[in-house]
C-alpha positions in Angstrom: -2.0 3.9 -17.4 0.2 2.2 -13.7 4.1 2.4 -14.2 4.9 -1.5 -13.3 8.2 -0.6 -11.9 5.9 0.9 -9.2 3.7 -2.3 -9.1 7.4 -4.3 -8.5 8.2 -2.0 -6.1 4.7 -2.8 -4.4 4.8 -6.8 -4.6 8.2 -6.6 -2.7 7.0 -4.7 -0.4 4.2 -6.9 0.1 6.6 -9.3 0.1 8.5 -8.6 2.8 5.9 -6.2 4.5 8.7 -3.4 5.1 9.7 -0.6 3.1 13.1 -0.4 4.1 14.4 -3.7 3.0 12.8 -3.6 -1.0 14.6 -0.1 -1.0 18.1 -1.3 -0.2 16.9 -4.1 -2.5 15.4 -1.8 -5.6 18.6 0.4 -4.8 16.3 3.2 -3.5 15.8 5.7 -0.5 12.9 4.3 1.8 11.2 7.5 1.1 11.1 7.0 -3.5 9.8 3.7 -1.8 7.0 4.9 0.2 6.3 7.8 -2.9 6.0 5.0 -4.9 3.2 3.3 -2.8 1.4 6.9 -2.0 1.0 7.3 -6.3 0.1 3.7 -6.4 -3.0 4.1 -3.9 -3.2 7.2 -5.7 -3.3 5.9 -9.5 -6.0 3.3 -8.0 -7.5 5.1 -5.6 -7.1 2.3 -2.1 -5.3 2.7 0.2 -2.7 -1.4 0.3 -0.9 -0.9 2.9 -1.9 -0.1 6.8 0.9 2.1 8.5 1.6 2.1 11.9 4.7 3.4 13.0 7.2 1.4 11.2 4.9 -2.0 10.2 2.7 -1.7 7.2 0.7 -4.7 6.8 -1.6 -4.9 3.8 -5.0 -4.3 3.3 -7.6 -5.7 2.2 -8.0 -4.0 -1.2 -4.2 -5.1 -1.0 -4.7 -8.7 0.5 -7.3 -8.9 -3.1 -4.6 -6.4 -5.8 -2.0 -8.8 -5.0 -2.0 -12.2 -6.4 -3.2 -9.9 -9.3 -0.2 -7.8 -9.2 2.0 -11.0 -8.7 0.3 -12.1 -11.9 0.6 -8.8 -14.2 4.7 -8.9 -13.3 5.5 -12.4 -14.5 3.5 -11.7 -17.9 6.0 -8.6 -17.7 8.9 -10.7 -17.3 7.0 -13.5 -19.9 7.2 -10.8 -22.4 
């Protein structure tokens, strides 16, 4: 089962294209953000972000998944 916290971290990182900023917002370390994203990628069997040095951007799979994850987060907040 996919962890909702990993989805929230993914969503913020996708919106900001910044793991460090995401870490600050969630009050966790940047390596923890990287681990959450990596674990989510392994669990889903897809690569969500292209990584180039300190720059990240969504892959095509990440772009496809983004609105679905946003919907899941919204619905979980409504629940």
